[in-house]
N, C-alpha and C positions, 0 to 999 in steps of 0.2 A: 175487499174488492181488489186492491192492488196486489195482494199476495196471490190471489188466484190468477191474475193476469201474468205474473212473472213465474208461475209454476212451470218447471221444466217438463218436457215430454218424456214419456217412458221410452227408453232407447230401443227395447225389443217389444214392440207392441204392434198390433194391427193398424192403429192410427198412424204410427210412424211409417209403416209401409205405404198406407194410403197417401200420406203427405208426399213422399218422394215420387210415387207414381204420378200423382196429380201435377207436381212441378215438372216432371220429365215430359208429360204430354203437352205442356204449355210451351216447350222449347220449339221454336220454328227454325232456328239456325244456330249452329255452335261456332262461336268465335272466341277470341282471346278474353272477352269480357265475362262470358258465362261458362267457359270450359271447365274451370275448377269446380263449379257447382255440379255440372253434369258428371264429372268424374266421381265426385263424392256421392251423388245419387246412385250411380251404377254400382259403386262399391257397397253402399249401404243396402241396396236391394238384394245383392247376392248374400250378404250376411243374414238379412232377415228371412229370406227364403230357406236358407240352410237351417236357421234356428227353428222356423216353423215346421220343417220336415221332421224334426225330432220332437217337437212339443205340441204343435197345434196344426191340424190339417187345413184349417180355415185360411192360413196364410197362402198356401199354394192354390186353394180354390179362388181366392181373390186375385192372385197372380194370373190365373187362367181367364177369369171373368173380365179382367181389364185388358187382356191380350197384350201383355207386356212384351212378349217375344217380338211382336210386330213393331212395338215402339223401339226396341233395340235396333232393329233393322233400319227403321226410319231415322233414328239418331245417327247411325253410321252414314247414311246417305247424305244428310245435311251437314255432316262434319267435314272440316277441311284440315284438321290437325291430327298428327300421328298419335298424340297422347290419348285421344278418345278411342281410337282403334285399339290401342294397347289395353286400355281399361276395359273395353267391351269384351275383348278376347279373354282377359283375366277373369272377368265376371262370369262369363259362360263356363270357363274351365272350373272355377270354384263350385258353381252350382252343379255341374254334371258330376264332378268328383264326389261331392258330399251328399247328394240326394240318395236316399236309401229306398224310398217308395218306388215300387215298380210302376205304379200309376203315374207318378210324377215324371219318371224317366221316359215312359212311353209317350206322354204328352209332349215333352221337350223334343223328342225325335220325330213325332208323327206329322209335323207340318214342314213346309219347304223352307222355313226360316233358317234352320240349321244348315241345309244344303246351300242356301244363299250365302251364308257366312263362309262356308267351305270354299266356294268358288269365287268369292269376292276378290276383286283385283287390288289387294293390299300392296302398299309400297314396301317391298321386301329389301329395298336398299338399306333400310333401317334394320340392322341386325337384331336389335332388341325386339322389334315387332315380329320378326321371323320366329324368334324363340317362343314368344307368346302364342303365335299361330300354331306352331308344331305342338306345343303343350295342349292347346285346345283340341287338335286332332287326336292326340294320344288319349286325352280324357274321354273322348267319344268312343274310341276303340276299346277302352277298358270296360265299357258297358254293353258291348255287342254280344248278342247271342242269336240263336236261330230265329227268334221272333223279331228282334229289333234290327237285324242287319238288312232285312227286306225294306226298311224305311229309307235306306241310303242308296238303293240301287233302282235303276229303271230297266224294265224288261220288255222284250218284244218277241213274240212267238216262243215264249217260255225260255228265252235266253237273255242273260244279263247283257245289256248294251251300254250301260253307263254306271260307274261306281266312283263318283268324285272323291269320296273320302280316301280311297286307296290310291287313285291316280294322282291326286294332288300331293299326297304324302311322299310317294316314291320319286317325285321330282327332286326332292331334297335328300335322297338316300345317300348321296356321296358328297354332301356338303363338307367344306373344309373344317367346320366346327364339329368336334367329336360329340358334344352333347346333342346336337341336332341329329347326327347320324344314329346315335343310340336310341333317341326317341322314335325316329322313323322305323327302326328295326323292331322296337317293341310294338309299334302299331301294326306292322305287317304280321308279326307273330300272333297278335290278338285276332286279326282277320283270318289267318290260316287255321287257327285252332277252333274257330266257330264250327267248321266242318260243313258249311252249306254247299251242296252239290253244284248249284248254278253259279255261285260265286267262284268256286274252285275252277270250273270250266272257263270262266271269264279270265282268271289269273293266268292260266297256262296257254291262252290263245294270243296270237300276235295282235297288236304290238306289245301287249303287257308282259308277255313272256320274255321280252328283251331285258326286263329287269334282272333276270337271273344271269344272263350273259354279261350285263353291265356290272353286276355284283362280282363276277369272276374276273372281269377286266380290271376292276378296281383292286381286287385282291392280288392280281398279277403285278400291278404297279407297286403295291406294298412289298411284295416279295423281291422285286428288282431293287427297290430302295434299301431293303434289308441287306441284300447282297453287296451293295455299295459300301455300307457301314462295315460289314464283315471283311470285305477286301481291304479296306483302309486299315483295319485292325491287324490283319495278317501281314500287310506290308510294313506297318509301323506299329509294333506292339506297345510302344510307349504312348500312343495317342489315346486321349481320354474319350473313347467312344462307347465305353461300357454302358453308361446310362442310356445313351441313344439306342443302342442295340436292345437293351432290356425293354425299353418303351416300344420299339418296333415289334419285338417278339410278343409283347402283351397284346398289341393291336391285331397281329396276325392270328394269334390263338383265339382272341375274341371273335374275329371274323369266322373262323372255322367252327367255333361253338354255335354261332348264329346260324351258319349253314346247317349244322347238325340239328338245331332246333327246328329249322324250316322243314327238314326231311321228316323229323319225328311227327309233324302235323299230319302226315299221311295223305297228302293231296296226290291224287293220281298224276303221273307223268312228271311231277316236280323232281323226284329222285333221278329220273332219266335225264331231264334237262340239266340238272346240276352235274351229273356224271359226264355228260357229253361236253359241257362247257369247261369243266375243270381239266378234263383230259385234253381237249383240243386247244384251249387257250394257254394252259400252263404246263401240264405234266409231259405231254408228248413233244411239244416244240421246244420247251425250255429245260425242264428238270432232268428228264432222262438223258438227253444228249450230252449234258455236262458231266455225266458219270464216266464217260469213256476216258481211257488213259491219255489219249492225245487230243483232248478237247481243244477246239479252236480258240485263239486268243480273243476273238470278237464275240464269244458267247456271252449272253447277258447275265447268266447266273452261274456261279462257281460250284464245284462239286460239294464243298462243305455245306454251303447254304442249301443246295438241292437235297442233300441227304437229310438235313434237319427238316425241311419242308415236307418231304415224302413221309418221314416218321410222324410228323404232326397230322398230316392228312389221314394217314392210316389209323392213327390213334383216335382221332376225334370224329371224322366223317365216316359214319358206319353205313356204308353202301356196299353190298356184296359184289355187284358188278364192277364197281370201282376198284375194290381190293384185288379181285381176281385179274382184272385187266392190267393193273400195275405189275402184279407178279408175273403174268404172261409176257409182258413187254420186256422183262429182264432177260428173256431168252432170245431177244432180237439183237442183231448186230447194230453197232452205232450208226451205220450207214442208213438204217431204216428210218432214222429220225432227222436226217440232214435236210430233207426236202423242206421247202419254204412253208411256214405254218399257214400262210394265207391260202396257198393252193390246196393244202390239206383240208382247210375249212370248206373250201369250195367243192370238195369231193374228188379232186384229181390229184393223183400222186404219180410222179414220173417213175418209170421202171428203174429199179436199183440194179446196177451191174455188179455181179459178184466178182471179187478179185480172183485172179488165176490161181494163186496159191493162198488158200484160206487159212493157212497156218502162219502167215506173216502179218504182223501188226506193227504199228508205229508207236514207240514209247519214247517220250521226250525227244522227238524228232529223229530217232534212229530206228532203222528196220532191224527187227529181231526175229530169228527163226525159232519157232516154238516146237520142240520135239514132242512126239507122242509118247515116247518111252525114254526112260532114263537108264543109263548104265549103272552098274552096281556102285561105282565110285560116286556118281552124282547123287545117288539116293541118300548117301550119308550126310549130305549138306542140307540143313533145314531150309535154306533159301531156295533150293531147287525142288523141294518135295511137292510144291503146288503144281509144278509143270507137268506132272505125270497125268496124262489123260485129259488135260485142259488145253483148249485151243485159243483161249483169250479172245474169242470172236464175238462174245455176247456181253451184255452189260452185267450179267451175273458173274461172268469171269472177271470183269473189271472190279466188282466188289470184293471178290476173293483176292485179287492182286493187291488191292489197297491193304488188306490184312497182312499180306506177306511182305510187301515192299513199300507201303505208304508211310507217311509221317504219322505222328501221334494222332493228330486230329482226323486224318483220313482213316486210320485204323478204327478210332472211336466211332466215326460216322458210319463206316461200313458195318461194324458190330451192332450199332444201334439200329440200323436198317434191318439187319437179319433178325435181331431180337424183337423188333416191332412186328415184322411179318409173322414170326413164330407166335406172338401173343395175340394176333388178330384171329382168334379162334372161331368166332361166329361167322364173320364175313368171308374169310378165306377158306376155300375148299381144301380138304386134306390132300387131294391130288396135287394141288399147287405147292403145299408145304413139302410133300414128298419129292416133287420135281426140283424144288430149290435145294433139297438135301437137308432140310431143317425140321422134318417131322419128328416130334419128340419121341423118346424111347418108348413110353407107355402106349402112345398111339400106334407106333409101329407094331408092337406086340398085339394090341387089340385088333388091328387090321388083319394081321396074319391069322390070328385065331378065328376071326370071322370068315375069312376065305376058306379055312379048313372045315368049318362047320357047314358051309354051304356046298362043300364037295370040291373046292378048288385046291389043288396041291395038298391033299389031305395026308399024304405020307409024312411021317415025322421028319425025314431027312429033307423034304421039300418045304416043310412049314417054315423053317428058318433059313432057307436058301433064297435070299432076297433077290438074287439075280436070275430066278427061274424064268423060262420063256413066256409062260402065261402072264406073269406079272409084268414083264417087259412090254408085251403086246398091249395089255390093258393100259399101262402107263403111257406109252407112246400115242395110243389112240385118243385118250382123253386130253393129253396135252396138245396134240395137234388140233383138236377141236377148239381149244382156247386161242391158239395162234391163228387159226382160220377166221374166227370171229373178230380178232384184232385187225386182221386185214380187211374184212368186209365192212366193218363198222367204222373204222378210223383210218383206213388206208395205209396201215403200217405193214410193209412187206417183210415177212420173216420166213425163211425156209424151215422145213421140219427138222427135227433132231435126227442125228445120225442113227442109222438102223442098229438095233441091238442095245440102245441106251437104256439103262435101268436105274431105278431110284437109288440102288445101292452105290452105283458109280458116282452119283451126285453127292450122296452123303459122305462117300470116301473123300471127295474133293474138299468138302467143308471141313472134315476132320483133319485133312492134310494142312489146310490153311491155318487152323487153330493151333495145331502142334507146331507149325512153323513160327507162329506168333509167339508161343511160349519160349522159343529158342532165341528170340531177339532181345538184345540188351539195350536198345535205344528207345524203348517204349516205356511210358510211365506205368507205375504199379496200378494206378487207378484204372487205366485202360485195360491192362492185363486182367484185372479182376472182372471187367465186363466180359472179356473173352472167356474167362473161367466159368462165369455163369452160363454162357451159351454152350460151352463144352459139356458142362454137367447135364444140361437139358438133352443133349444128343448122345450121351453115352450109350453105345449099342449093345444089343444082346449077342450079336454074331461076332465071333473072334475074327472072322475074315475082314470085318470093317475096321477093327482096331487091332492092328497086327503088332508083331514084335518090333518092327521098325519104329512105330509110334512110341512104344514103351521105351525103346532104347534112346530115342531123342529126348523124351521127357526126363529119363533118368540122367542122361548126360547133362542136360540143362540144370537139373536139380543138384548134381554134384558140383557144377561150377558155382552155383549160388551158395551151396554149403561151404565151399572154400572161402567165398567172400564173407560169409557170416562168421566163420572161424577167425578171419582176420580182424573182425570187429571186436572179438574177445580181447585182443591186445590193442584195440584202438583207443579212441578218445572217450567213448561212452559205454564201457562194459558194465558199469554199475546199473545202467538203465536197460540193458539189452534184454534181460529176462522179463522185466515188466512190460517193455514195449512188445516183445514177442507174444506174451500172454494176451495183451489187449488186441493186437492185430489178429491173433488167431480167432478170437471171438468175433471180431468185426468181419473177418473174411468168411467165417462159417455162416454168419447171418446173411452176408451178401450172396454166397453160393446157394443158400437154401431159400432165398427170397423168391417171391412170385414174379418179380421183374427186376431188371438191373437197377442198381442204386443211382446211377447217373441219368439225369433227364436228357432228352435229345438236345435241348438248347445248350447244354454244356459244350457241344462240339463247335459252337459259334465263337467261343472265346479261346485265345491261346491258353495253353495249360498254365496253371498257377506256378509262378516262379518261386523258388526257394526264397525265404525272407531275406537272405543275406547275399544273394547272387551279385547284386550291383554295388554293394557298399562295403563288403568285407573281402579280405584276401582269400585266396584259395585254401591256405593252410588254417583258416579259422576253424575253431571247434564247432561253431554253429553249422557251417557247411558240412563238416564231418558228421555231425549229428543228423542232419537231414539226409545225407547219403546213407547212413546206417538205417534210418527209418525205411528208405526205399528198398534196401537189401532185405530187411526183415519182411516187408510186405510181399516181395517177390518170392522169398523163401517159403513163407506160409502158404501162398497160393500153390506153388509147385508141390509142396508136401501134401496139401489137401487133395490136389488133383491126383497125385499118386495113390493116395488112399482110396479115392473114388474109383480109379481105374482098376484097382484090385478087388473091388466089390465089398470093401469093408465099411463098417459104420464109423462115422467121424466122431471122435470124442468131443465133449464140450470144451475141454481144456487140453492144451498140448501136453503130451507125456514128458516127464522130466523127473530127475532125482530130487529128493527133498534137500533143503539147506543143511549143511553140516554144522556140527557143534564147534565152538571156538576151541582150538587146540590149547593144551595147558602151557606149552612153551612159546606161544605166540606173543608178539609185542602187545596186542590188544589186551590179552589176559594179564600180562605183566603190568601194563599201565592201569589196570583196574576198569577197563571198559567192558560193557556187556553188549548184547545184540542190538540195543537201542542206539548205540553209537555215542560219540562225544557230544556234550551239551555245554554251551557257553556258561562260564561262571562256576563250573563244577571242578572238583579237585581230581587230579590223577597223579600217578606215580611217574617220575621222570628218570627211570633207571637207564633207558637207552637214548634219552633225549640228548641233543647236541646244542650247546649255546650258540646263538647267532645274533646278528643285528640287522635291522631293516628300517628304512625310512619311508613312511607313507606320505610325508610332506617334506618339502625342501628344508633341510637344516634341522629336522626333528627325528633323530634316530631313536629307536626303541629296542630294548634288549629282551629277547625271548629264548625259550628252549624249544628247539625244533624236533618234531616227532612225526614219522610217517607210519601209519598203521592201517590194517584192513580187518574187516569182520565179514566173512562170507564173500558175497559179490560186491560189497561196498568197501570203500577205502577213503582215507582222509589225510590231509596234511594239517597238523595241529601246531599252533604257536601258543605256548603257555608261559606265564610269568611265574618264576620260581618263588616259592614261599621262603622268606628269610629265616623264619623260626622253625621250619620243618624241612629238614634235609631231604633231597630227592623227591620233593612233592611240589606241585604247582597248580595254578588256576588256568583253565582254558580261556583264552582271550579271542582267538581267531581260528576258524575251521574252514578249510577249502577242500574241494574234491581232489582225490589222489589221481584218478584216471585223467589222462590227457595233459598231465603237468609238463611233459617233455623236458625233464631236467637236463641242464647243460652247464658244464663248468666254463667260466669265461676264459677265452684264449690268452688274454694278457694278465688277468688277475686270477690266479689259481685258487684263491680263497673265496671267490664269488661263485654263487650257484644261481643260475637263471631258471625261473619256473614260469610256465604259462598257467594261469588260473582261469578255468572255463566257468560258465554259469552252472547253476545247479540243475537246470532243466533245459530241454530243447524248445525253443519258441514254437515250433510247428506242432508240439504236443499240447500247447496251451490254447484253448478255444478263444480266449480273450485277445490273443495275439495272432489270430488266424489271418489269412490273406484273402482279400476279395478280388478275384480275377487278376492276380499278379501284383496287386498294390498292397503293401504292408500297411496295417492300421496303426502300428506303434513303432517307435524307434527301435532299430535292431540292437540286440545286445552285442557287446564286444568282449573279447578276452582281456583279463587283467594280466599284468606282467610284474613278477616279483624278482628282486635281486637280493639274495641273502648273503651276508658277509660273515664268515666263520673265523675263528681264532688262527687257524693254520690250515695247511693243505690237507693234512690227514683228516681233520674234522670235516672239511668240505667233501672229501671223497667218501667219508663215512656216511654223511647225509645222502650223497648220491646213491651209494650202495643200498642204503635203507629204503629209498624210494623204489629202486629197481626191484628189490627183493619183494616188497609188498605188492607192487604191480604184478609181479609174476604169480604171487599167491592169489591175488584177486582174479587174474585171468584164468588160472587153473581151476578155481572154484566155479567160474561161469561155464567153462568147458565141461566140467564134471556134471553140472546140473543139466546141460543141454545134450549130453552125449546120447541118451536114448532117443531123443528127437532127431539127431543128426544121422543116426545109423539106420539106413534102409537096406543094407546088404542082407541077403537071405530073406527079404520081405519080413522084417521084424514085426512081430505081433505087438500091437500097442497095448494089449490088455494084460501082459505078463506082470507078475507081482513086483518085479524090481522097478517098475515105472510108476510114477505118481503124477497127478496133475501139478502144474507149477504152483508152488506155495509161495505167496508173496510176503508172508509174515517175516521171513528172514531177510528180505531186501530192505535196505535202509537208504533213505534219501535225505541227507542233511545239506541244506543250502549253504552256499558260501556266505559266511557271516562274520562280523567283527563288531567291536564296540561302536565304531563310527562308519560302518559299511566300507572299511578300508580294504577288504580282501579283493574287491572287484575292481580296484583302481590300480593304475600303474604306480610302481614305487620309484623313489629316487635312489640313485646309486649311493651306497654308503661311503663314508670317508674311509681312507686307508689306514687311519690311526687305529691302534689296538684298543 
């Protein structure tokens, strides 16, 4: 008898459910005495109903029979504690999320108890309670379909007049807590994607349509906040704002993807609402005005941030009218956007007075006269090439001016903007791409062929005459239509283009700007590569668009870069030059042939990555020299590939070069017994040409070695070997250091001392593990070692110096010989001739600076003067 009395109840049984429901119905008021039991009862009921939904339908039948939903509402009414509200909302969320039976879901939603909970006046001063409430609403929205959504709305005359679930949720759409904002957005998307016609009409009617304007107002504030972070970084590059900027960028892009998801739901008029709001609240009053060259100091968003935001909006928000309106606005003068944004929103725009001389603009506070034509002397200067035929009176002209005269970030931002417009293939009409001068080559050809097929300009000489009158007339007519729509819909006053303007003139301006860019020496290689990608997309069919002046400027720039590359063959890193050129060739080829630029738009928000040693090493450091050489190689490779493209040739996978040469029989390397693999620590070599010396790697601890400088192909080494006492003229290699960059110098006061600089075996910028994140080095910068070798007499010291210089000359000559086919563009050298070969790296040797105790990378002590 006693055992049956103490027998435990089955945790998941119908009796257990009956017990908790009975006890809950007995509760008349909830206070501190019984609140814990009520919380436990609510939690247990949700678990049992979820269990029953998967195993036994009788559980939910009993739940309905006892009208437990009404009991939940009653408990909420008689409760005075927040903990009961939290548990009740959690109980409802768990049940709604886990119920699989359509019958059960329909029952839960088919009475007014759910709507009562939705509209109940909870105390949302408790943040935790608000989180439970939003989760409850989101759980409901996840179960909505065309059948269940009608249970949450009230209709009158076949129109929805009340939708508490949606209305209550969007009250918290812009809450400071990100998790709440995310949940509300998920709820709205669930509602939008149901596709109920009556609900959709309710959403886009006032006052509920204000949600979309509030969404864009919130987004506008985020953009202004981002600009503050970017401005601080540009003013103070050392400030630690990278993390904050990345977080702000993530939020902005999340907002845009949410807007894109809203549009994809296909609700009528939502796309128009978003287009109008994003243009009137952000793009027209803030982003576009900041692109002008003489933007006012009090403007809320800078040009760099604006270019990034415009790129993001075009990439993510796929609205045809939006893309075409932005493109058309680029043909308006900056004055068209100066009017107060509030008056624009009210539909009134004051008349814009055109300046008397439309060819005068303000740049950096100074008035400059822009000439319509250039003299023959000014055409030779790449800085002036953009001025031909450009009035600088529109925002498009400002974008091109950034390319020709802006700083690195401005250039990158302008290129990113043009590249983004070019890639907006579906949303942006071809006429707008043509007007901007960035219609891709293949589309130009396709368009002209189509015109020929339908009888327009069918003669062969007119087919490729891009400046023909019929094309100009069609072009001007269509573009004027866009500008007129911009004026009528958004109050942006913009005069029509000059009579006779043709697409070819605009493409000529873009090509001018890009050619001018490639002639600039103060722009980073990475930015130039983006320009190269855009240039390749626009390579024309007509010689008239890419004339001899362009080719001459590109060739002159290439020759200057070739001279700089030749200097590197006698520089600090010639042994790595061939390898780096080979790698950069492949990287540049991939970048040029990619479907989009490799740099994301958000890269323009950060100052360009500083070289790893800029702030910690002297200017004569080998690390700085190595990073400089990498930049020279990148620019050289780009210009070489652009030259190949401009000649209509196929670009080889590897750069053309001569094969490595064999080791000469009379070389020091052959005499010493070295092969193409180079010297190895602990191995034996012949010391025929070696010079005895002393060196101290620690104070008071001199060591005696035989010094030997040697080279094999494009690699070279300084070797310190210990002479074998029982084997004359033979020794064991103890220390190996790079020959290149050693900068040998005889001491001015001690003529038997030879000073050497010992550089690292590799450039840190080439090592991904030592890469830089937005200008901040992740590892400690490498430094050069310093050796001082003491020889027996002056002649021995001079002999060692001569040996080093001779081997450096041999090393440099070999590098030049291998690169000679690549450097020769005279006579348009054909890269396929049999004398040229892809760069073969098998003959390139890279032996790190090593010693028995890592001595070679440290500074040495001055040897004593004793013999």
